C-alpha positions as CSV (number, residue, x, y, z in Angstrom):
1,M,-0.1,0.0,-0.2
2,D,1.3,3.2,-0.6
3,T,-0.3,4.9,2.0
4,K,2.2,5.1,4.9
5,T,2.7,8.5,6.6
6,N,5.3,10.0,9.1
7,V,5.4,14.1,10.6
8,H,9.0,16.1,10.6
9,K,9.8,19.2,11.0
10,I,11.3,21.6,8.7
11,P,11.9,25.3,9.9
12,T,11.7,27.4,6.6
13,R,10.7,30.5,8.0
14,R,12.2,33.8,7.1
15,E,12.8,36.8,9.1
16,T,12.0,39.5,6.9
17,I,12.3,39.3,3.0
18,K,11.1,42.2,1.1
19,G,13.0,43.3,-1.4
20,G,13.5,43.3,-5.3
21,S,10.7,44.7,-8.0
22,A,7.5,43.0,-8.8
23,I,7.0,41.9,-12.0
24,L,3.9,44.3,-13.7
25,G,2.0,44.9,-17.1
26,G,5.4,44.6,-19.1
27,G,6.5,42.0,-17.7
28,L,4.3,39.0,-15.9
29,L,1.3,40.2,-17.8
30,A,2.7,40.5,-20.6
31,G,3.6,37.2,-20.8
32,C,1.1,36.0,-19.7
33,I,-1.6,38.0,-22.0
34,S,0.4,38.1,-25.3
35,E,1.3,35.0,-26.0
36,S,3.8,35.6,-28.4
37,P,4.5,33.2,-31.7
38,D,8.5,33.9,-30.1
39,A,8.1,32.7,-26.4
40,A,7.0,29.2,-27.4
41,S,10.2,27.6,-27.5
42,T,12.4,26.0,-24.6
43,E,15.5,27.6,-24.6
44,T,18.0,27.6,-22.2
45,N,19.9,30.9,-22.7
46,D,17.2,33.3,-20.7
47,T,19.3,36.0,-19.2
48,T,20.4,35.2,-16.2
49,T,22.5,36.2,-13.2
50,S,22.9,34.2,-10.1
51,Q,25.4,36.3,-8.4
52,T,26.4,35.3,-4.4
53,T,28.7,37.4,-2.0
54,D,29.0,38.4,1.6
55,E,26.4,41.0,1.2
56,Q,24.0,38.6,-0.8
57,T,24.6,41.8,-4.2
58,P,21.0,41.6,-5.5
59,Y,20.2,39.1,-7.9
60,D,17.6,39.0,-11.1
61,V,16.2,36.0,-12.2
62,T,14.0,34.8,-15.7
63,V,11.2,32.3,-15.7
64,K,9.1,32.6,-18.4
65,P,6.3,33.5,-19.0
66,A,6.4,35.5,-15.8
67,G,9.3,37.6,-16.2
68,N,11.8,38.8,-14.9
69,H,12.1,39.3,-11.0
70,T,15.2,41.3,-8.8
71,F,15.7,39.4,-5.3
72,E,16.9,41.6,-3.1
73,D,17.1,38.8,-0.8
74,V,17.7,34.7,-0.8
75,P,13.6,34.1,-0.3
76,E,13.5,31.6,2.9
77,T,9.2,30.8,1.3
78,Y,7.1,30.3,-0.9
79,A,3.7,29.3,-1.9
80,S,2.9,26.4,-4.4
81,I,-0.3,25.7,-6.8
82,P,-0.6,22.1,-8.6
83,G,2.1,21.5,-10.9
84,A,6.0,20.2,-10.3
85,W,7.3,23.1,-8.5
86,M,6.7,22.1,-5.0
87,D,8.9,19.1,-5.8
88,I,11.5,21.2,-7.4
89,A,12.0,23.3,-4.5
90,M,11.5,19.9,-2.9
91,G,14.9,18.6,-4.3
92,F,16.7,21.5,-2.1
93,G,15.1,20.2,1.2
94,I,12.6,23.5,0.9
95,Q,9.5,22.9,1.5
96,P,5.7,24.8,1.1
97,T,4.3,27.4,3.4
98,A,1.5,26.6,1.4
99,V,-0.4,24.6,-1.1
100,A,-2.8,24.9,-3.0
101,A,-4.7,22.5,-1.1
102,F,-4.0,19.0,-0.2
103,D,-6.0,16.8,-2.0
104,R,-4.2,14.4,-4.7
105,L,-0.4,16.4,-2.9
106,P,1.1,13.3,-3.4
107,L,3.9,13.7,-0.1
108,K,4.9,10.1,-0.3
109,Y,8.1,10.1,-2.0
110,Y,9.7,11.9,0.7
111,D,8.3,9.9,3.4
112,A,9.9,7.1,1.2
113,L,13.9,8.5,1.5
114,P,16.0,8.6,4.5
115,G,15.8,11.7,6.8
116,V,14.2,13.3,4.4
117,E,11.6,16.2,6.5
118,F,7.9,17.4,5.4
119,D,5.7,18.8,8.2
120,A,2.1,19.2,6.5
121,D,0.5,20.6,9.5
122,A,3.2,23.6,9.0
123,V,1.7,24.4,5.3
124,R,-1.6,26.3,4.7
125,S,-4.5,25.8,1.9
126,L,-4.9,27.7,0.5
127,G,-8.0,27.5,-1.8
128,E,-10.3,24.7,-0.9
129,S,-9.0,22.7,-3.7
130,A,-6.6,22.0,-5.6
131,E,-7.6,24.1,-8.5
132,S,-10.6,26.5,-8.0
133,K,-11.8,29.0,-5.3
134,Y,-8.1,30.0,-4.0
135,D,-8.5,32.8,-1.4
136,K,-6.6,36.5,-1.7
137,E,-6.5,36.7,1.2
138,V,-5.1,33.3,2.6
139,F,-1.8,35.0,0.2
140,Y,-1.6,37.8,3.0
141,D,-1.8,36.3,5.3
142,V,1.2,33.2,3.8
143,D,3.1,36.2,2.8
144,A,5.4,33.8,0.8
145,D,8.7,35.5,-0.5
146,V,8.3,34.1,-3.6
147,H,4.9,32.3,-5.4
148,L,6.5,29.3,-7.1
149,M,3.5,28.8,-9.9
150,D,2.5,30.3,-13.5
151,P,0.5,33.2,-13.2
152,R,-1.2,31.9,-16.4
153,M,-2.5,28.8,-14.4
154,L,-3.3,31.7,-11.9
155,K,-5.9,32.9,-13.3
156,K,-7.7,29.6,-15.2
157,Y,-7.6,28.0,-11.8
158,S,-9.0,31.3,-9.7
159,G,-10.5,32.9,-12.2
160,W,-8.7,36.2,-11.5
161,E,-8.4,39.6,-13.5
162,D,-4.7,40.5,-13.8
163,K,-5.3,43.1,-11.2
164,D,-5.5,41.0,-8.7
165,L,-2.3,39.3,-10.3
166,E,-1.0,42.5,-9.7
167,E,-2.0,43.2,-6.4
168,I,-0.5,40.1,-5.3
169,E,2.7,40.7,-7.2
170,S,3.0,44.5,-5.3
171,R,1.8,43.6,-2.2
172,I,3.1,40.7,-1.1
173,G,5.9,39.1,-3.7
174,P,6.5,37.7,-6.9
175,I,5.2,34.9,-9.4
176,L,8.0,33.2,-10.6
177,G,6.2,29.1,-12.4
178,S,6.3,28.0,-15.4
179,L,4.2,25.4,-16.3
180,I,5.8,22.6,-17.7
181,R,3.4,19.3,-17.2
182,F,1.8,19.0,-20.6
183,P,1.4,22.1,-23.5
184,F,-0.9,25.4,-22.6
185,G,-2.6,27.6,-25.5
186,G,-1.6,25.2,-28.3
187,R,2.5,25.2,-27.3
188,E,4.5,23.7,-25.3
189,P,6.6,24.3,-22.6
190,H,8.5,26.5,-22.2
191,Y,11.0,24.7,-19.8
192,T,12.2,21.0,-19.3
193,L,12.5,19.6,-15.7
194,Y,15.3,20.6,-15.5
195,E,15.8,24.2,-17.0
196,A,12.6,24.8,-14.7
197,F,15.1,23.2,-11.6
198,E,17.7,25.1,-12.6
199,K,15.6,28.4,-12.6
200,A,15.0,27.2,-8.8
201,A,18.1,27.5,-8.3
202,Q,19.3,30.5,-8.9
203,I,15.7,31.7,-7.4
204,F,16.6,29.9,-4.1
205,Q,20.4,30.5,-4.9
206,R,20.9,26.5,-5.0
207,Q,23.5,25.9,-7.4
208,A,25.4,23.2,-5.9
209,Q,22.5,21.3,-4.8
210,Y,21.2,21.6,-8.6
211,E,25.3,20.8,-9.7
212,A,24.6,17.6,-7.4
213,W,21.4,16.7,-8.6
214,V,22.4,17.0,-12.0
215,D,25.6,14.6,-12.0
216,L,22.8,11.7,-9.7
217,K,20.2,11.9,-12.6
218,E,22.7,11.5,-15.9
219,S,23.8,8.7,-13.5
220,F,20.7,7.2,-13.3
221,Y,18.8,7.9,-16.9
222,A,22.2,6.9,-18.3
223,D,22.1,3.5,-15.8
224,I,18.2,2.8,-17.2
225,K,18.8,3.4,-20.8
226,S,21.6,1.2,-20.8
227,R,19.3,-2.0,-19.8
228,V,16.1,-1.2,-22.1
229,P,16.2,-4.7,-23.3
230,V,14.8,-3.8,-26.7
231,S,14.3,0.2,-29.0
232,G,13.1,0.8,-31.4
233,D,10.5,-0.4,-33.7
234,D,10.8,-3.2,-31.4
235,A,9.8,-2.0,-28.5
236,P,6.0,-2.3,-27.2
237,T,3.7,0.4,-27.5
238,V,1.7,2.4,-24.9
239,A,-1.2,4.0,-24.9
240,A,-0.7,6.4,-22.3
241,F,-3.4,8.9,-20.7
242,N,-4.0,11.9,-18.4
243,F,-6.2,12.3,-15.4
244,G,-7.1,7.8,-14.4
245,F,-8.4,5.7,-16.9
246,K,-11.9,5.1,-16.0
247,P,-13.2,1.5,-18.0
248,E,-16.9,2.1,-17.6
249,S,-16.7,6.6,-19.0
250,G,-16.5,5.3,-22.7
251,K,-13.9,8.5,-22.7
252,F,-9.6,8.7,-21.8
253,F,-7.8,11.4,-22.6
254,A,-5.0,9.9,-24.9
255,A,-1.5,12.0,-24.5
256,N,1.3,12.2,-26.8
257,I,4.1,11.1,-25.0
258,D,6.5,12.2,-27.6
259,A,6.0,15.3,-27.0
260,A,8.4,17.0,-25.2
261,R,6.4,17.8,-21.6
262,N,6.7,16.6,-18.2
263,D,4.3,14.3,-17.1
264,T,5.1,11.6,-20.2
265,R,9.1,12.0,-19.0
266,S,9.7,8.2,-18.0
267,F,8.3,6.9,-20.9
268,R,10.6,8.8,-23.3
269,M,13.9,7.4,-20.3
270,L,12.0,3.6,-21.6
271,G,11.7,4.4,-25.2
272,V,8.6,2.8,-25.7
273,G,6.5,3.5,-28.6
274,N,3.9,5.9,-29.0
275,A,0.2,3.9,-29.6
276,F,-1.1,6.8,-31.2
277,E,1.6,8.7,-33.1
278,G,0.3,10.9,-35.7
279,E,-2.3,12.2,-34.2
280,E,-3.6,15.4,-32.9
281,Y,-3.0,16.4,-29.1
282,V,-3.7,20.0,-27.4
283,P,-2.1,19.4,-25.0
284,F,-4.6,15.5,-25.1
285,K,-6.9,14.2,-27.0
286,P,-10.1,12.1,-25.7
287,I,-10.6,9.1,-27.8
288,G,-13.2,6.4,-27.1
289,Y,-13.5,2.3,-27.2
290,E,-13.5,2.3,-31.4
291,K,-9.7,4.6,-31.5
292,L,-8.2,2.6,-28.6
293,L,-9.6,-1.0,-30.7
294,E,-8.0,0.6,-33.6
295,V,-4.3,0.8,-32.0
296,D,-5.3,-1.7,-30.0
297,P,-2.0,-1.6,-27.6
298,D,0.8,-3.5,-26.4
299,Y,0.2,-1.5,-22.5
300,I,-2.2,1.8,-21.1
301,G,-0.4,4.0,-19.5
302,A,-2.7,5.8,-16.0
303,I,-0.7,9.2,-16.0
304,G,-0.1,9.9,-12.7
305,Y,-1.8,6.9,-10.9
306,L,1.8,6.1,-9.2
307,S,1.0,9.4,-7.3
308,Y,-2.9,9.3,-6.9
309,I,-4.0,5.9,-5.8
310,D,-2.4,2.3,-4.8
311,D,-2.3,-0.8,-5.7
312,A,-4.7,-2.5,-4.4
313,Q,-6.7,0.3,-6.3
314,F,-5.1,-0.1,-9.1
315,Q,-5.5,-3.5,-9.1
316,K,-9.5,-2.6,-9.2
317,T,-8.6,0.1,-12.7
318,I,-7.0,-3.3,-14.5
319,K,-9.8,-6.7,-13.2
320,A,-12.9,-3.8,-14.0
321,A,-11.3,-3.3,-18.1
322,Q,-10.7,-7.1,-18.1
323,N,-14.8,-7.6,-17.3
324,H,-15.7,-4.4,-19.9
325,E,-17.6,-5.8,-22.6
326,T,-15.2,-4.0,-25.3
327,L,-12.5,-2.8,-23.1
328,S,-11.3,-6.9,-22.9
329,K,-11.0,-6.9,-26.5
330,L,-7.8,-5.0,-26.8
331,S,-4.0,-7.4,-25.9
332,A,-2.9,-5.1,-22.8
333,V,-6.3,-5.5,-21.2
334,Q,-6.8,-9.5,-21.8
335,N,-2.2,-9.5,-20.8
336,G,-3.4,-7.3,-17.9
337,N,-1.1,-4.6,-19.2
338,F,-1.8,-1.6,-17.6
339,V,1.1,0.6,-16.4
340,R,1.4,3.3,-13.8
341,T,3.8,7.4,-13.0
342,G,4.7,10.0,-11.1
343,G,2.3,12.6,-13.2
344,Q,1.1,16.1,-12.7
345,Y,3.3,17.2,-9.3
346,M,6.5,15.3,-10.9
347,G,10.3,17.2,-10.1
348,P,12.8,16.1,-9.7
349,I,11.8,13.4,-7.0
350,I,9.4,11.9,-8.0
351,D,10.8,11.3,-11.1
352,L,13.4,9.0,-10.2
353,F,10.9,7.3,-8.6
354,S,8.5,7.2,-11.4
355,T,11.0,6.1,-14.2
356,E,12.0,3.4,-11.6
357,A,8.7,2.0,-11.8
358,L,8.0,2.0,-15.3
359,A,10.6,0.2,-15.7
360,K,10.7,-2.3,-13.0
361,Q,6.5,-2.8,-14.6
362,L,7.9,-3.3,-17.9
363,Y,11.2,-5.0,-17.9
364,P,10.8,-7.1,-15.1
365,E,13.1,-9.5,-15.5
366,E,16.1,-6.9,-16.1
367,Y,15.1,-4.2,-13.3
368,G,14.0,-6.4,-11.3
369,E,9.9,-7.1,-10.1
370,W,7.8,-4.2,-9.3
371,P,6.2,-4.8,-6.3
372,G,2.9,-2.5,-6.1
373,S,5.0,-0.2,-3.9
374,I,7.5,2.5,-3.8
375,Y,7.4,1.4,0.1
376,D,8.3,-2.2,-0.7
377,V,11.0,-2.3,-3.7
378,P,14.4,-4.0,-2.3
379,D,16.7,-2.9,-1.2
380,E,18.8,-5.1,-4.0
381,E,16.9,-4.3,-6.3
382,Q,16.8,0.2,-6.1
383,L,17.7,1.6,-8.8
384,F,18.7,4.8,-7.6
385,D,20.5,5.1,-4.1
386,R,17.0,6.2,-1.9
387,Q,20.3,7.5,0.7
388,R,22.1,10.0,-2.2
389,V,19.0,11.5,-2.8
390,A,18.2,12.5,0.8
391,E,21.7,14.2,1.2
392,I,21.1,15.9,-1.8
393,I,18.8,17.2,-0.1
394,N,19.7,17.7,2.5
395,G,22.5,20.0,1.3
396,N,25.2,16.6,2.5
397,L,27.0,17.0,-0.9
């Protein structure tokens, strides 16, 4: 079961940090509203300085589509909404002061790492649910140094107007985040996971930790890729779906695993074939039973189910598909070939667990059997060093 919970303590409170210039009008809102074609490409050469001295020289950080912000002091607290940015900050051992809500927040990954601390009792909720009804007064009460959230998504979820975002930036703190989960408004994300991670390293001045993370993930990826037993035309095809896989719904949201999007990166790491290759996605495509039967994938992939449900619940989904009059005709269903990955909240920590889990689900003979829970992988069959990850998170480089 993936329901183990522990409560730990991380003191992450500021004394007084209010420096910097607010990102107003031509910064945050220009990037948020105009969505100019030049902003569509992913790039790594933004003009960003990250100087550190004993006097904490002011430094600039640019995060598209939000804009640029000058930090007079290193931020100590942040708030986040659904996306990868909480897990990104947790890669530096910095837990949030506030999150949108706790529904579906996958805290189990931190509990699975030795000595990594997360005190859920010290974290506020910004609203009633993850994607709606944010309370602006709570933003004031939380008083975060920085808001790690894409301004476009903040507007979408909350229903606020531009002037509301301006108010938060001018009176509380900058909004610096970028949706990397999947395309927004028809364009691919501005950043890959590690490009966004590097932006966070600049925000929190944690460059040394970031470089340690890069070394660890490159070694991990190299080992995984070198052991993939099949590739190219011999690789199994996967029909991957956002928002779960509900057999009785008759409507499934297909995800393009070949696109430069964060929520499907585990599939790309393992080199599987895209069952919907050549289809148009913006950013996911609703399909029905007929299309599923047409592509007849080798595997069905449930994006996010590694985070949101335990193995017993997942087995019920598989059983429901096997008992379904139409879905039972699929090769993947007949063979019980269902896999689940990290999904929506996947930053660098969840990415490791997601890739490991998918490798074991697809190729147990090579990577070891998948036990159904991230807690139950035997020490000798773990594909990445949990202790080393914890050391980097806690700054023991």
